[in-house]
C-alpha positions in Angstrom: 63.7 -3.3 20.6 60.2 -4.7 21.2 57.5 -2.9 19.4 54.2 -2.5 21.0 51.0 -2.5 19.0 47.8 -1.0 20.1 44.8 -3.3 19.8 42.8 -2.1 16.9 39.2 -1.5 17.7 36.7 -3.2 15.4 34.4 -1.1 13.3 31.4 -3.0 14.7 31.1 -5.2 17.7 29.3 -8.6 17.4 26.2 -7.2 19.0 26.1 -4.1 16.8 26.5 -6.2 13.7 23.8 -8.6 14.8 21.5 -5.6 15.5 22.1 -4.2 12.0 21.4 -7.6 10.4 18.1 -8.0 12.3 14.9 -8.0 10.2 12.3 -6.9 12.7 9.7 -5.2 10.5 10.3 -6.9 7.2 10.6 -10.6 8.1 9.2 -13.3 5.7 6.5 -14.3 8.2 5.0 -10.7 8.1 5.2 -10.6 4.3 3.4 -14.0 4.1 0.7 -12.7 6.5 0.2 -9.7 4.4 -0.3 -11.8 1.3 -2.7 -13.9 3.2 -4.7 -10.9 4.2 -4.8 -9.9 0.5 -6.8 -13.1 -0.3 -8.9 -13.2 2.9 -9.7 -9.5 2.8 -10.8 -9.7 -0.9 -13.0 -12.7 -0.1 -14.5 -10.9 2.9 -15.1 -7.8 0.8 -16.9 -9.8 -1.9 -19.2 -11.3 0.7 -20.6 -7.8 1.6 -24.1 -7.5 0.0 -23.9 -3.7 0.3 -21.3 -3.6 -2.4 -23.6 -5.4 -4.9 -26.1 -2.6 -5.3 -27.2 -0.7 -8.4 -24.9 2.2 -7.4 -21.9 0.0 -7.2 -22.8 -1.9 -10.3 -22.8 1.4 -12.1 -19.4 2.3 -10.5 -18.1 -1.1 -11.6 -19.1 -0.4 -15.2 -17.5 3.0 -15.0 -14.3 1.4 -13.5 -14.1 -1.0 -16.5 -14.7 1.9 -18.8 -11.9 3.9 -17.1 -9.7 0.8 -17.4 -10.3 0.8 -21.2 -9.6 4.6 -21.3 -6.3 4.1 -19.4 -5.2 1.4 -21.8 -6.0 3.6 -24.8 -4.2 6.6 -23.2 -1.1 4.5 -22.7 -1.3 3.0 -26.2 -1.7 6.3 -28.0 2.0 7.5 -27.7 3.3 4.0 -28.8 0.8 3.9 -31.7 1.9 7.4 -32.7 5.6 6.3 -32.7 4.7 3.2 -34.7 2.8 5.3 -37.3 5.8 7.6 -37.6 8.2 4.7 -38.1 5.8 3.2 -40.6 5.7 6.5 -42.5 9.5 6.8 -42.4 9.9 3.2 -43.7 8.9 4.5 -47.1 11.9 6.8 -47.0 14.4 4.7 -45.1 15.1 1.0 -45.2 14.4 -0.4 -41.7 14.7 -4.1 -42.8 18.4 -4.3 -41.9 18.0 -2.5 -38.5 16.3 -3.3 -35.1 16.5 0.0 -33.4 12.9 0.8 -34.5 11.5 -2.1 -32.5 13.8 -1.2 -29.6 12.3 2.3 -29.5 8.7 1.0 -29.4 9.4 -1.6 -26.8 11.4 0.9 -24.7 8.5 3.4 -24.7 6.1 0.7 -23.6 8.5 -0.4 -20.8 9.1 3.1 -19.6 5.4 3.9 -19.4 4.3 0.8 -17.6 7.3 0.1 -15.3 9.5 3.2 -15.0 6.8 5.9 -14.8 3.9 3.6 -13.7 1.4 5.5 -15.8 -1.5 3.1 -15.4 -1.1 3.1 -11.6 -0.9 6.9 -11.5 -4.2 7.2 -13.5 -6.0 4.8 -11.2 -4.9 6.4 -8.0 -5.9 9.8 -9.4 -9.5 8.6 -9.4 -9.6 9.0 -5.6 -9.5 12.7 -5.9 -12.3 12.8 -8.5 -15.0 10.6 -6.9 -15.7 9.6 -3.3 -16.6 6.1 -4.3 -13.4 4.5 -2.9 -13.9 6.2 0.5 -17.5 5.0 0.6 -16.4 1.4 -0.2 -13.9 1.5 2.7 -16.5 2.6 5.2 -19.2 0.3 4.0 -16.8 -2.6 4.2 -15.6 -1.6 7.7 -19.3 -1.7 8.9 -19.6 -5.2 7.3 -16.4 -6.4 9.0 -17.7 -5.3 12.4 -21.1 -6.9 11.8 -19.6 -10.3 10.7 -17.2 -10.2 13.6 -20.0 -10.0 16.2 -22.1 -12.6 14.4 -19.2 -15.0 14.4 -18.7 -14.5 18.2 -22.4 -14.4 19.0 -23.1 -15.8 22.5 -19.5 -15.3 23.7 -18.5 -13.1 26.7 -18.5 -9.5 25.3 -15.6 -8.6 27.6 -13.3 -10.9 25.5 -14.4 -9.3 22.2 -12.8 -6.3 20.5 -14.5 -3.0 20.2 -16.2 -1.8 17.0 -14.3 0.3 14.4 -17.1 1.8 12.2 -19.4 3.5 14.7 -16.7 5.9 16.0 -14.6 6.2 12.8 -17.7 7.5 10.9 -17.9 10.4 13.3 -14.5 11.8 12.5 -14.2 14.7 10.0 -12.4 13.8 6.8 -9.3 15.7 5.8 -6.5 14.9 3.4 -4.1 12.4 5.1 -1.0 14.3 3.9 -2.1 18.0 3.9 -4.7 17.7 6.7 -6.9 20.1 4.8 -10.4 19.8 3.2 -9.2 21.4 -0.1 -9.5 19.0 -3.0 -7.4 21.2 -5.2 -4.5 21.2 -2.6 -4.8 17.4 -2.2 -4.6 16.9 -6.0 -1.6 19.3 -6.2 0.2 17.5 -3.5 -0.5 14.1 -5.2 0.7 15.4 -8.6 3.9 16.8 -7.1 4.6 13.6 -5.2 4.1 11.5 -8.4 6.3 14.0 -10.4 9.1 13.7 -7.9 9.0 9.9 -8.0 8.8 9.8 -11.8 11.7 12.2 -12.0 13.9 10.1 -9.7 12.9 6.9 -11.5 13.8 8.4 -14.9 17.1 9.7 -13.6 18.1 6.4 -12.1 17.0 4.5 -15.3 19.0 6.9 -17.4 22.1 6.6 -15.2 22.0 2.9 -15.5 23.1 3.3 -19.1 26.3 5.2 -18.2 29.3 3.2 -19.4 31.2 1.2 -16.7 29.4 2.5 -13.6 25.8 2.1 -15.0 25.8 -1.5 -14.1 26.0 -0.6 -10.4 23.4 2.2 -10.4 20.2 0.0 -10.0 21.8 -2.4 -7.4 23.0 0.7 -5.4 19.5 2.2 -5.6 18.1 -1.1 -4.4 20.6 -1.3 -1.5 19.8 2.3 -0.4 16.1 1.7 -0.4 16.1 -1.6 1.4 18.7 -0.6 3.9 16.3 2.1 5.2 13.3 -0.2 5.2 14.4 -3.7 5.9 17.9 -3.4 7.3 21.5 -4.2 6.2 21.0 -7.9 5.7 18.2 -7.9 3.1 19.7 -4.8 1.5 23.0 -6.7 1.0 21.2 -9.7 -0.5 19.2 -7.5 -2.9 22.4 -5.7 -3.9 24.3 -8.9 -4.5 21.5 -10.4 -6.5 21.0 -7.2 -8.5 24.5 -7.2 -9.9 23.8 -10.5 -11.8 20.2 -9.8 -12.8 19.3 -8.3 -16.2 18.5 -4.6 -16.0 14.9 -5.1 -17.1 14.1 -7.5 -14.3 15.7 -5.3 -11.7 13.7 -2.3 -12.9 10.5 -4.3 -12.7 11.4 -5.5 -9.2 12.2 -2.1 -7.9 9.2 -0.3 -9.4 6.9 -3.1 -8.2 8.2 -2.5 -4.7 7.8 1.2 -4.9 4.3 0.9 -6.5 3.1 -1.5 -3.8 4.2 1.0 -1.1 2.4 3.8 -2.9 -0.6 1.6 -3.4 -0.8 1.0 0.4 -0.6 4.7 1.2 -3.5 5.4 -1.2 -5.6 2.5 0.1 -5.1 3.6 3.7 -6.1 7.2 2.9 -9.7 6.8 4.2 -8.2 5.9 7.6 -5.6 8.6 7.7 -8.0 11.2 6.5 -10.0 10.7 9.7 -7.3 9.8 12.3 -4.8 12.7 12.1 -1.2 11.6 12.4 1.8 14.0 12.2 4.4 13.3 9.5 6.7 11.6 12.0 4.0 9.6 13.6 2.8 8.4 10.2 6.4 7.4 9.3 6.7 5.3 12.5 3.3 3.7 11.9 4.3 2.5 8.4 7.7 1.4 9.5 6.4 -0.9 12.3 4.1 -2.7 9.8 6.4 -2.6 6.8 6.6 -6.3 6.0 2.9 -7.0 6.4 1.9 -3.9 4.3 4.3 -4.9 1.6 2.8 -8.4 1.4 -0.7 -7.0 1.3 0.2 -4.3 -1.2 2.2 -6.3 -3.7 -0.5 -8.9 -3.9 -3.1 -6.3 -5.1 -0.5 -4.6 -7.2 -0.1 -7.8 -9.2 -3.9 -8.2 -9.6 -4.5 -4.6 -10.6 -2.1 -4.9 -13.5 -4.8 -7.1 -15.2 -5.8 -5.3 -18.4 -9.2 -3.5 -18.3 -10.1 -4.9 -14.8 -7.3 -3.1 -12.9 -9.5 -0.3 -11.7 -12.1 -2.8 -10.6 -9.4 -4.7 -8.6 -8.4 -1.4 -7.1 -11.9 -1.0 -5.7 -11.8 -4.5 -4.2 -8.4 -3.7 -2.7 -9.9 -0.6 -1.0 -12.8 -2.6 0.5 -10.2 -5.3 1.7 -8.2 -2.6 3.4 -11.1 -2.2 5.9 -10.5 -5.8 7.0 -6.7 -5.1 7.2 -7.3 -2.1 9.5 -9.0 -4.3 12.1 -5.9 -6.5 12.3 -3.2 -3.8 12.6 -4.8 -1.0 14.6 -6.8 -0.6 17.7 -10.5 0.5 17.6 -10.7 4.3 17.4 -12.2 6.1 20.4 -15.0 8.7 20.1 -13.7 11.9 18.4 -14.1 13.7 21.8 -11.6 11.3 23.3 -9.2 11.1 20.4 -6.3 13.1 22.0 -3.2 10.9 22.0 -4.8 8.1 20.1 -2.7 8.6 16.9 0.5 8.7 19.0 -0.5 5.4 20.7 -0.9 3.7 17.3 2.7 4.2 16.1 3.5 0.8 17.4 1.5 -2.2 16.4 0.1 -3.2 19.8 -0.9 -6.8 19.0 1.9 -7.4 16.5 3.4 -10.4 18.4 0.1 -12.1 19.0 -1.0 -11.7 15.3 2.3 -12.8 13.7 2.8 -15.8 16.1 -0.6 -17.4 15.3 -1.1 -20.4 13.1 -1.1 -19.6 9.4 -4.8 -20.3 9.0 -5.9 -18.5 12.2 -6.5 -14.8 11.6 -9.1 -14.1 14.4 -8.1 -13.5 18.0 -7.6 -16.8 19.8 -9.3 -17.5 23.1 -7.9 -15.5 25.9 -6.1 -13.0 23.7 -7.6 -9.5 23.1 -7.0 -7.0 20.5 -7.8 -4.1 22.8 -8.7 -4.2 26.5 -12.1 -2.6 26.7 -12.4 0.2 29.1 -15.7 1.5 30.7 -17.1 4.3 28.7 -19.8 6.8 29.6 -23.2 6.0 28.2 -23.1 9.2 26.1 -20.3 7.9 23.8 -20.6 5.3 21.1 -17.5 3.4 22.2 -17.5 -0.2 23.2 -19.2 -3.3 21.9 -22.5 -2.4 20.2 -25.7 -4.2 21.1 -26.7 -4.2 17.4 -25.0 -4.1 14.0 -23.4 -0.8 13.0 -25.8 1.7 11.4 -26.1 2.1 7.7 -23.6 4.2 5.8 -26.2 6.5 4.1 -25.4 9.7 6.0 -21.6 9.5 5.2 -22.4 8.7 1.6 -24.6 11.8 1.4 -21.8 13.9 2.9 
């Protein structure tokens, strides 16, 4: 008797598998472009004479002082443990054991990489002083000014519109809570950090569970990258993570999370003015994920330089103004802002920017960032006839 077998339907078709393995927002080209913008943006920021004033020199000195304070704050618990172990060495013989050194090294590793204490203390500065917001806006004005100087004499219809004149007119609110309350913004920031620190500690602790602990960190890596970059990169990270030592995998994971957090903090001056809903903001970041990672991880590496980390953080904020002009459209006048945030969820000139030559960051001939539209004479939109005004009024505010 002949048996009939039903054709078994595959779990995934060829097209579905191809779609899952696609890397649209996290491709290597976008990451390289982001790292390139780290260098170019920093150089552009350091060319701004407005940053080299007595006020900013004072802030730079304060930043170095804060950097020293952060290093001391991190070192105090480790020094305390060392002192306790030194005192106990008079009672117990530690010459034949190594667990005392393991405790000290473990504390230092957890502080710097698992909990990211230095990064937390630096980002907390934003809520204490408006200096970083001022640097972002001053740098944005300088970027506009240098752009029009570079294209002086060209047809204005082929040039992009300005960013600073309109953005300076928007009221500032917290980018997450959308309120003007500093206390509420700090509370939200502390809760967000506490949640991340708790998850990091839990994952790190679970990685020491016998038998299954070896798979905890690779599984966490796969879960994270699958949501951000897709199945292909997530599978590569998972497979590599199984063979990497635990210490290196923790450093890799926390560097990735810290660079993402750094980008969110650096972009706060923009989001505090252009109000996005939570869903719109999520789509905005997702569409630019690779480039933002390349930009953020570059500055994350630099800001880990002892003592100068806070100073690097200020340069990163100034560089973000240059980044904004590459991944967003010029903002309209606040009276015409309805629907602007929704239109920015997708990176409108993404293909043109990523397909350019590696050494070409400006818009090539014939390609526009944003098609200028006629504006009434009463608004400040469009290409200005003179450099953007000084930032003194926003500084006083």
